[in-house]
C-alpha positions as a LaTeX table, in Angstrom:
\begin{tabular}{lrrr}
\hline
Residue & $x$ (\AA) & $y$ (\AA) & $z$ (\AA) \\
\hline
Met1 & 209.35 & 30.47 & 82.95 \\
Thr2 & 207.34 & 27.83 & 84.80 \\
Lys3 & 203.63 & 27.59 & 84.28 \\
Lys4 & 203.08 & 28.81 & 87.82 \\
Leu5 & 205.09 & 32.03 & 87.37 \\
Ser6 & 203.54 & 32.63 & 83.99 \\
Phe7 & 200.09 & 32.36 & 85.57 \\
Leu8 & 200.96 & 34.86 & 88.31 \\
Phe9 & 202.45 & 37.29 & 85.79 \\
Ser10 & 199.30 & 37.17 & 83.73 \\
Ile11 & 197.14 & 37.95 & 86.77 \\
Leu12 & 199.30 & 40.99 & 87.59 \\
Ile13 & 198.97 & 42.37 & 84.04 \\
Ile14 & 195.19 & 41.92 & 84.11 \\
Ala15 & 194.96 & 43.70 & 87.51 \\
Ser16 & 197.06 & 46.61 & 86.26 \\
Val17 & 194.86 & 47.06 & 83.22 \\
Ala18 & 191.71 & 46.96 & 85.39 \\
Leu19 & 193.04 & 49.59 & 87.77 \\
Ala20 & 193.99 & 51.87 & 84.89 \\
Ser21 & 190.49 & 51.54 & 83.44 \\
Cys22 & 188.93 & 52.41 & 86.77 \\
Ala23 & 191.14 & 55.46 & 87.07 \\
Gln24 & 190.14 & 56.63 & 83.59 \\
Ala25 & 186.44 & 56.04 & 84.32 \\
Ala26 & 186.38 & 58.04 & 87.58 \\
Pro27 & 184.75 & 61.41 & 87.00 \\
Ala28 & 186.97 & 64.46 & 87.43 \\
Glu29 & 186.36 & 66.50 & 90.56 \\
Glu30 & 184.25 & 69.62 & 89.81 \\
Ala31 & 185.92 & 72.96 & 90.49 \\
Val32 & 184.45 & 74.72 & 93.55 \\
Val33 & 183.04 & 78.12 & 92.56 \\
Glu34 & 182.70 & 80.46 & 95.53 \\
Glu35 & 179.50 & 82.56 & 95.53 \\
Pro36 & 180.16 & 86.25 & 96.15 \\
Ala37 & 179.15 & 87.24 & 99.67 \\
Ala38 & 175.83 & 89.09 & 99.86 \\
Glu39 & 176.33 & 92.75 & 100.69 \\
Glu40 & 175.05 & 93.76 & 104.09 \\
Pro41 & 172.40 & 96.51 & 103.77 \\
Val42 & 173.77 & 99.83 & 104.98 \\
Ala43 & 171.69 & 101.03 & 107.93 \\
Glu44 & 170.29 & 104.52 & 107.63 \\
Pro45 & 171.94 & 106.82 & 110.16 \\
Thr46 & 169.71 & 107.62 & 113.11 \\
Tyr47 & 168.28 & 111.12 & 113.09 \\
Arg48 & 169.63 & 112.83 & 116.20 \\
Val49 & 167.82 & 115.55 & 118.13 \\
Gly50 & 169.36 & 117.49 & 121.01 \\
Phe51 & 167.40 & 119.57 & 123.51 \\
Val52 & 168.91 & 122.31 & 125.70 \\
Thr53 & 166.78 & 123.40 & 128.67 \\
Asp54 & 166.68 & 126.77 & 130.34 \\
Thr55 & 167.41 & 127.08 & 134.05 \\
Gly56 & 163.92 & 125.82 & 134.96 \\
Gly57 & 165.17 & 122.29 & 134.32 \\
Ile58 & 163.81 & 119.24 & 132.56 \\
Asp59 & 161.45 & 118.36 & 135.45 \\
Asp60 & 159.66 & 121.69 & 135.85 \\
Gln61 & 156.36 & 119.95 & 134.91 \\
Ser62 & 155.63 & 122.94 & 132.71 \\
Phe63 & 157.73 & 124.74 & 130.12 \\
Asn64 & 160.74 & 122.45 & 129.65 \\
Thr65 & 158.92 & 119.22 & 130.46 \\
Thr66 & 156.28 & 119.88 & 127.80 \\
Gln67 & 158.87 & 120.39 & 125.05 \\
Trp68 & 160.82 & 117.31 & 126.10 \\
Asn69 & 157.64 & 115.22 & 126.01 \\
Gly70 & 157.16 & 116.19 & 122.36 \\
Ile71 & 160.74 & 115.16 & 121.59 \\
Leu72 & 160.23 & 111.84 & 123.41 \\
Lys73 & 157.10 & 111.30 & 121.31 \\
Ala74 & 159.25 & 111.75 & 118.19 \\
Gln75 & 161.72 & 109.25 & 119.62 \\
Glu76 & 158.95 & 106.69 & 120.10 \\
Glu77 & 157.02 & 107.27 & 116.87 \\
Leu78 & 159.66 & 108.51 & 114.43 \\
Gly79 & 162.70 & 106.63 & 115.69 \\
Val80 & 164.89 & 109.63 & 116.42 \\
Glu81 & 167.69 & 109.52 & 118.96 \\
Ala82 & 166.94 & 112.13 & 121.62 \\
Gln83 & 169.23 & 113.60 & 124.25 \\
Phe84 & 168.96 & 116.63 & 126.52 \\
Ile85 & 171.40 & 118.83 & 128.39 \\
Gln86 & 170.11 & 120.71 & 131.41 \\
Ser87 & 171.28 & 124.28 & 131.86 \\
Asp88 & 171.72 & 125.17 & 135.51 \\
Glu89 & 172.78 & 128.74 & 134.80 \\
Ala90 & 172.69 & 131.09 & 131.84 \\
Ser91 & 176.44 & 130.86 & 131.22 \\
Gln92 & 175.91 & 127.25 & 130.11 \\
Tyr93 & 173.59 & 128.05 & 127.18 \\
Thr94 & 176.31 & 128.58 & 124.57 \\
Pro95 & 178.48 & 125.58 & 125.55 \\
Asn96 & 175.42 & 123.31 & 125.80 \\
Leu97 & 174.17 & 124.30 & 122.36 \\
Thr98 & 177.69 & 123.96 & 120.98 \\
Glu99 & 178.00 & 120.47 & 122.49 \\
Phe100 & 175.20 & 119.13 & 120.30 \\
Ala101 & 176.16 & 121.14 & 117.22 \\
Ser102 & 179.82 & 120.07 & 117.35 \\
Gln103 & 178.74 & 116.42 & 117.51 \\
Gly104 & 176.83 & 116.83 & 114.27 \\
Tyr105 & 173.31 & 116.47 & 115.66 \\
Asp106 & 170.71 & 116.90 & 112.92 \\
Leu107 & 168.43 & 119.20 & 114.89 \\
Val108 & 169.03 & 121.13 & 118.11 \\
Ile109 & 166.05 & 122.61 & 119.98 \\
Ala110 & 166.54 & 125.48 & 122.44 \\
Ser111 & 163.92 & 125.70 & 125.16 \\
Gly112 & 163.06 & 129.36 & 125.02 \\
Phe113 & 163.45 & 133.10 & 125.16 \\
Tyr114 & 166.55 & 133.18 & 127.36 \\
Leu115 & 168.61 & 131.15 & 124.88 \\
Ala116 & 167.90 & 133.43 & 121.91 \\
Ala117 & 171.17 & 135.39 & 121.73 \\
Asp118 & 173.27 & 132.28 & 122.40 \\
Leu119 & 171.42 & 130.29 & 119.74 \\
Ala120 & 171.89 & 133.03 & 117.14 \\
Lys121 & 175.64 & 132.92 & 117.69 \\
Val122 & 175.94 & 129.12 & 117.66 \\
Ala123 & 173.66 & 128.73 & 114.62 \\
Ala124 & 175.89 & 131.09 & 112.65 \\
Glu125 & 178.93 & 129.00 & 113.58 \\
Tyr126 & 177.27 & 125.74 & 112.51 \\
Pro127 & 175.29 & 126.54 & 109.32 \\
Asp128 & 174.89 & 122.85 & 108.42 \\
Val129 & 173.04 & 122.04 & 111.66 \\
Lys130 & 169.32 & 122.78 & 111.94 \\
Phe131 & 168.06 & 124.61 & 115.03 \\
Ser132 & 164.67 & 125.51 & 116.47 \\
Ile133 & 163.77 & 127.72 & 119.41 \\
Val134 & 160.54 & 127.73 & 121.38 \\
Asp135 & 158.72 & 130.98 & 122.20 \\
Tyr136 & 160.94 & 132.98 & 119.87 \\
Ser137 & 161.51 & 133.97 & 116.26 \\
Tyr138 & 164.11 & 135.95 & 114.31 \\
Pro139 & 164.83 & 138.72 & 113.48 \\
Asn140 & 164.59 & 140.16 & 116.96 \\
Ser141 & 166.55 & 143.20 & 118.07 \\
Phe142 & 165.30 & 142.93 & 121.66 \\
Asp143 & 167.72 & 140.15 & 122.64 \\
Val144 & 170.16 & 139.71 & 119.76 \\
Pro145 & 172.94 & 142.33 & 119.81 \\
Glu146 & 173.37 & 144.63 & 116.82 \\
Gly147 & 175.79 & 143.17 & 114.31 \\
Val148 & 174.94 & 139.57 & 115.25 \\
Val149 & 172.93 & 137.50 & 112.78 \\
Gly150 & 169.32 & 137.38 & 113.94 \\
Asn151 & 169.19 & 141.01 & 115.03 \\
Ala152 & 167.96 & 142.44 & 111.74 \\
Glu153 & 167.47 & 139.33 & 109.64 \\
Cys154 & 166.18 & 135.80 & 109.95 \\
Ile155 & 168.60 & 132.89 & 110.37 \\
Pro156 & 168.47 & 130.36 & 107.48 \\
Asn157 & 169.08 & 127.29 & 109.65 \\
Val158 & 166.72 & 128.28 & 112.50 \\
Glu159 & 162.94 & 127.84 & 112.76 \\
Gly160 & 161.08 & 129.70 & 115.48 \\
Gln161 & 158.10 & 128.45 & 117.46 \\
Val162 & 155.69 & 131.08 & 118.80 \\
Phe163 & 152.21 & 130.86 & 120.30 \\
Lys164 & 149.20 & 133.13 & 120.45 \\
Thr165 & 148.95 & 132.46 & 124.16 \\
Asp166 & 146.89 & 135.60 & 124.61 \\
Gln167 & 144.00 & 133.78 & 122.88 \\
Ala168 & 143.92 & 131.04 & 125.53 \\
Ala169 & 144.62 & 133.49 & 128.37 \\
Phe170 & 141.70 & 135.61 & 127.11 \\
Leu171 & 139.38 & 132.62 & 127.65 \\
Ala172 & 140.89 & 131.93 & 131.09 \\
Gly173 & 140.48 & 135.59 & 132.08 \\
Tyr174 & 136.83 & 135.53 & 131.00 \\
Leu175 & 136.33 & 132.33 & 133.01 \\
Ala176 & 137.99 & 133.81 & 136.11 \\
Ala177 & 135.90 & 136.97 & 135.83 \\
Gly178 & 132.79 & 134.83 & 135.74 \\
Met179 & 133.88 & 132.77 & 138.76 \\
Thr180 & 135.35 & 135.34 & 141.16 \\
Glu181 & 133.28 & 136.32 & 144.17 \\
Thr182 & 135.52 & 139.20 & 145.24 \\
Gly183 & 135.76 & 140.88 & 141.84 \\
Lys184 & 139.55 & 140.51 & 141.89 \\
Val185 & 141.72 & 138.05 & 139.95 \\
Gly186 & 145.47 & 137.73 & 140.58 \\
Tyr187 & 148.52 & 137.25 & 138.35 \\
Phe188 & 152.25 & 137.00 & 138.96 \\
Gly189 & 155.19 & 136.02 & 136.78 \\
Gly190 & 158.68 & 134.67 & 137.15 \\
Ala191 & 160.26 & 137.40 & 135.03 \\
Lys192 & 159.08 & 140.39 & 133.05 \\
Ile193 & 159.65 & 138.95 & 129.58 \\
Pro194 & 157.17 & 138.76 & 126.68 \\
Thr195 & 156.58 & 135.01 & 126.96 \\
Val196 & 155.45 & 135.56 & 130.57 \\
Thr197 & 153.66 & 138.89 & 130.30 \\
Ile198 & 151.57 & 137.64 & 127.36 \\
Phe199 & 149.54 & 135.60 & 129.86 \\
Gly200 & 148.68 & 138.75 & 131.80 \\
Val201 & 147.91 & 140.62 & 128.58 \\
Gly202 & 145.39 & 138.00 & 127.50 \\
Met203 & 143.86 & 137.52 & 130.93 \\
Gln204 & 143.23 & 141.24 & 131.38 \\
Ala205 & 141.70 & 141.47 & 127.89 \\
Gly206 & 139.39 & 138.57 & 128.72 \\
Ile207 & 138.38 & 140.09 & 132.05 \\
Glu208 & 137.61 & 143.43 & 130.39 \\
Tyr209 & 135.54 & 141.69 & 127.71 \\
Tyr210 & 133.54 & 139.94 & 130.44 \\
Asn211 & 132.95 & 143.33 & 132.07 \\
Gln212 & 131.63 & 144.73 & 128.78 \\
Val213 & 129.24 & 141.81 & 128.33 \\
His214 & 127.99 & 141.62 & 131.91 \\
Gly215 & 128.34 & 145.20 & 133.15 \\
Thr216 & 130.70 & 144.15 & 135.95 \\
Asn217 & 133.94 & 145.68 & 137.23 \\
Val218 & 136.28 & 142.73 & 137.78 \\
Val219 & 139.95 & 143.76 & 137.95 \\
Leu220 & 143.27 & 141.99 & 137.45 \\
Ile221 & 145.79 & 142.43 & 140.28 \\
Gly222 & 149.48 & 141.84 & 139.50 \\
Trp223 & 149.54 & 143.03 & 135.89 \\
Asp224 & 148.41 & 146.18 & 134.06 \\
Asn225 & 148.34 & 146.35 & 130.26 \\
Ala226 & 148.29 & 150.15 & 130.29 \\
Thr227 & 151.49 & 150.59 & 132.30 \\
Gly228 & 153.28 & 147.29 & 131.71 \\
Glu229 & 153.85 & 146.96 & 135.44 \\
Gly230 & 153.21 & 143.83 & 137.45 \\
Leu231 & 154.23 & 141.37 & 140.14 \\
Phe232 & 157.32 & 139.25 & 139.35 \\
Thr233 & 159.46 & 136.97 & 141.50 \\
Gly234 & 162.62 & 137.48 & 139.46 \\
Asp235 & 163.32 & 133.80 & 138.83 \\
Phe236 & 161.72 & 130.47 & 137.94 \\
Ser237 & 163.02 & 128.23 & 140.69 \\
Asp238 & 162.46 & 129.78 & 144.14 \\
Leu239 & 159.22 & 128.18 & 145.36 \\
Asp240 & 159.16 & 130.35 & 148.49 \\
Lys241 & 158.95 & 133.45 & 146.31 \\
Gly242 & 156.06 & 131.89 & 144.42 \\
Lys243 & 154.20 & 131.22 & 147.64 \\
Gln244 & 154.87 & 134.74 & 148.91 \\
Ala245 & 153.65 & 136.28 & 145.65 \\
Thr246 & 150.41 & 134.29 & 145.85 \\
Glu247 & 149.88 & 135.27 & 149.48 \\
Ser248 & 150.34 & 138.94 & 148.60 \\
Leu249 & 147.68 & 138.64 & 145.89 \\
Phe250 & 145.20 & 137.03 & 148.27 \\
Asp251 & 146.02 & 139.70 & 150.84 \\
Glu252 & 144.85 & 142.23 & 148.24 \\
Gly253 & 141.54 & 140.44 & 147.93 \\
Val254 & 141.86 & 138.09 & 144.96 \\
Asp255 & 140.20 & 134.70 & 145.13 \\
Ile256 & 141.59 & 133.27 & 141.87 \\
Phe257 & 145.25 & 133.47 & 140.86 \\
Ala258 & 147.53 & 132.46 & 137.97 \\
Gly259 & 151.27 & 132.01 & 138.54 \\
Val260 & 153.30 & 132.11 & 135.32 \\
Gly261 & 156.74 & 130.64 & 135.79 \\
Gly262 & 156.78 & 126.87 & 135.93 \\
Leu263 & 157.06 & 125.30 & 139.37 \\
Ile264 & 157.09 & 128.66 & 141.19 \\
Gly265 & 153.33 & 128.72 & 140.60 \\
Ser266 & 152.71 & 125.39 & 142.32 \\
Pro267 & 152.83 & 126.51 & 146.02 \\
Gly268 & 150.04 & 128.97 & 145.26 \\
Phe269 & 147.46 & 126.18 & 145.12 \\
Asp270 & 147.97 & 125.47 & 148.82 \\
Val271 & 147.48 & 129.16 & 149.49 \\
Ala272 & 144.31 & 129.16 & 147.38 \\
Arg273 & 142.96 & 126.19 & 149.33 \\
Glu274 & 143.69 & 127.87 & 152.67 \\
Arg275 & 142.04 & 131.12 & 151.52 \\
Gly276 & 139.02 & 129.48 & 149.90 \\
Gly277 & 139.94 & 130.30 & 146.29 \\
Tyr278 & 141.12 & 128.70 & 143.06 \\
Gly279 & 144.25 & 128.60 & 140.94 \\
Ile280 & 145.05 & 128.54 & 137.23 \\
Trp281 & 148.09 & 126.67 & 135.92 \\
Val282 & 149.99 & 127.44 & 132.70 \\
Asp283 & 151.67 & 125.64 & 129.78 \\
Thr284 & 150.42 & 122.13 & 130.66 \\
Asp285 & 147.19 & 120.74 & 132.08 \\
Gly286 & 148.13 & 121.11 & 135.74 \\
Tyr287 & 145.39 & 118.71 & 136.81 \\
Val288 & 147.43 & 115.96 & 135.10 \\
Ser289 & 151.00 & 117.18 & 135.64 \\
Leu290 & 150.75 & 118.34 & 139.27 \\
Ser291 & 149.82 & 116.43 & 142.42 \\
Gly292 & 147.66 & 117.71 & 145.24 \\
Val293 & 145.97 & 120.50 & 143.29 \\
Gln294 & 142.99 & 118.70 & 141.81 \\
Asp295 & 140.44 & 120.18 & 144.20 \\
Val296 & 141.42 & 123.81 & 143.60 \\
Ile297 & 142.60 & 123.99 & 139.98 \\
Leu298 & 140.04 & 125.84 & 137.89 \\
Thr299 & 141.71 & 125.34 & 134.52 \\
Ser300 & 145.10 & 125.67 & 132.79 \\
Ile301 & 146.23 & 127.99 & 130.02 \\
Val302 & 147.73 & 125.33 & 127.79 \\
Lys303 & 150.54 & 125.94 & 125.33 \\
Asn304 & 151.08 & 122.72 & 123.40 \\
Met305 & 154.82 & 122.99 & 122.86 \\
Asp306 & 155.00 & 119.19 & 122.73 \\
Asn307 & 152.98 & 119.26 & 119.51 \\
Ser308 & 155.08 & 122.03 & 117.98 \\
Cys309 & 158.39 & 120.31 & 118.81 \\
Tyr310 & 157.11 & 117.02 & 117.37 \\
Asp311 & 155.90 & 118.73 & 114.19 \\
Val312 & 159.18 & 120.58 & 113.68 \\
Ile313 & 161.15 & 117.33 & 114.08 \\
Lys314 & 158.87 & 115.47 & 111.66 \\
Asp315 & 159.13 & 118.23 & 109.06 \\
Ala316 & 162.91 & 118.36 & 109.40 \\
Met317 & 163.18 & 114.60 & 108.88 \\
Glu318 & 161.03 & 114.88 & 105.74 \\
Asp319 & 163.16 & 117.73 & 104.33 \\
Asn320 & 160.42 & 120.25 & 105.03 \\
Phe321 & 162.34 & 122.21 & 107.66 \\
Asn322 & 161.15 & 125.82 & 107.64 \\
Gly323 & 164.44 & 127.64 & 108.09 \\
Cys324 & 163.99 & 131.41 & 108.38 \\
Gly325 & 160.35 & 130.61 & 109.16 \\
Val326 & 158.17 & 130.20 & 112.20 \\
Tyr327 & 155.61 & 127.76 & 113.59 \\
Ile328 & 152.64 & 129.67 & 115.05 \\
Gly329 & 150.41 & 127.85 & 117.53 \\
Asp330 & 146.91 & 129.21 & 118.06 \\
Leu331 & 143.39 & 128.13 & 119.00 \\
Glu332 & 142.61 & 127.04 & 115.46 \\
Asn333 & 145.47 & 124.53 & 115.10 \\
Gly334 & 145.40 & 123.43 & 118.74 \\
Gly335 & 148.67 & 125.12 & 119.59 \\
Val336 & 147.01 & 126.82 & 122.58 \\
Gly337 & 143.82 & 126.36 & 124.59 \\
Ile338 & 142.37 & 125.98 & 128.06 \\
Ala339 & 142.23 & 122.64 & 129.86 \\
Pro340 & 139.01 & 120.91 & 130.98 \\
Tyr341 & 137.55 & 121.93 & 134.33 \\
His342 & 137.94 & 118.36 & 135.62 \\
Asp343 & 136.79 & 118.08 & 139.26 \\
Leu344 & 135.39 & 121.61 & 139.20 \\
Asp345 & 133.25 & 121.01 & 136.13 \\
Ser346 & 130.07 & 121.00 & 138.22 \\
Val347 & 131.14 & 124.24 & 139.90 \\
Val348 & 131.42 & 126.20 & 136.65 \\
Pro349 & 127.93 & 127.37 & 135.55 \\
Asp350 & 126.70 & 125.89 & 132.28 \\
Asp351 & 125.93 & 129.30 & 130.81 \\
Leu352 & 129.51 & 130.44 & 131.52 \\
Lys353 & 130.86 & 127.33 & 129.83 \\
Ala354 & 128.69 & 128.06 & 126.79 \\
Glu355 & 129.88 & 131.68 & 126.65 \\
Ile356 & 133.51 & 130.53 & 126.65 \\
Glu357 & 132.89 & 128.03 & 123.85 \\
Asp358 & 131.21 & 130.80 & 121.87 \\
Leu359 & 134.17 & 133.11 & 122.45 \\
Lys360 & 136.56 & 130.40 & 121.28 \\
Ala361 & 134.57 & 129.98 & 118.06 \\
Lys362 & 134.55 & 133.73 & 117.48 \\
Ile363 & 138.33 & 133.96 & 117.93 \\
Ile364 & 138.92 & 131.09 & 115.51 \\
Ser365 & 136.54 & 132.57 & 112.93 \\
Gly366 & 138.14 & 135.99 & 113.20 \\
Glu367 & 135.08 & 137.73 & 114.58 \\
Ile368 & 137.18 & 138.57 & 117.65 \\
Thr369 & 140.60 & 139.63 & 116.38 \\
Asp370 & 142.26 & 141.27 & 119.37 \\
Thr371 & 142.77 & 139.14 & 122.47 \\
Gly372 & 145.36 & 141.50 & 123.89 \\
Cys373 & 148.54 & 141.37 & 121.88 \\
Ile374 & 147.39 & 143.52 & 118.98 \\
Ser375 & 146.73 & 146.38 & 121.39 \\
Tyr376 & 149.79 & 145.68 & 123.58 \\
Pro377 & 152.45 & 144.11 & 121.31 \\
Asp378 & 155.36 & 145.25 & 123.51 \\
Tyr379 & 154.38 & 142.67 & 126.12 \\
Cys380 & 154.02 & 139.78 & 123.66 \\
Pro381 & 156.60 & 137.85 & 121.60 \\
Val382 & 157.32 & 139.22 & 118.14 \\
Gly383 & 156.10 & 137.35 & 115.08 \\
Leu384 & 152.56 & 136.64 & 116.23 \\
Tyr385 & 150.25 & 139.04 & 114.44 \\
Gln386 & 152.30 & 140.82 & 111.79 \\
\hline
\end{tabular}
């Protein structure tokens, strides 16, 4: 081997050894350990509340609207999912209630008296769904057929909501008796049912109490506690009938009227303006919920169904649902009351205002116990004073 080849061979051997050393010195690649994926938090299911109206509709600015406002408040403050189904006729009550129940809604609220028999039937078919009904409580043999749950016993998954509306109507009747110049106050209702007649019961009791205190002889036209007879339009939607009923009352000499039946009472304020009188709204503060009545609305007999619906929803969400029980709204807990006099505040004498505040305090304290319904229970919802 020549010196030149020997030199090249030596260089190759040295290079091979160097490469091998480098390979041995290179650190081994670390094994990649995959971190377990973080578990996504499971979102709590949304609490779902369904509301079924009566035929007055969601926009009656009175009975149904007030309840729906309480449910919307729960949606805003408590995070519930709220939906409503409007009933255009009575035959839709059962399918509308069933619609929510079959979808597994947590709580279904029925808007009132007319849905009572349908709700009893649906609640029995869906015992795992909670229900509540406004202006009604079970047991009640008046509307629920014999043999159907709710006729003779309470319903475990239903909570009633009832109101001592006669307490607020008593104050409104006393007010009207103190304000009338003709000595006649008028009343008419949409239908002769306890949740409507209770307004007349309380108003007449308040008028009679005013007569005792002041030695006057003011009378209520359109309702009579002694006979149970009165003026009724027969529905809650025909505004012409409401206007005609108000006109007939003014024709008989009244100068203050109260129409009990949602929107059917609203045309009466135009009649009152034309005849130089005043009107009283019901369920909500009509000064706020109605337009064009502010100059002739004396007060409103308020039934705070928005508060009761909200409270029932909140209790149900907190596992405090009062199945087989009843929420009772009265003057003491703010469930009922009369609205401010608003634009007519300066028209109402200060001494009359003071008398009404005193009466309210006496009712709350129990000094005045009977504001109408104890004497005339047949014309008031059951479950109020037993």
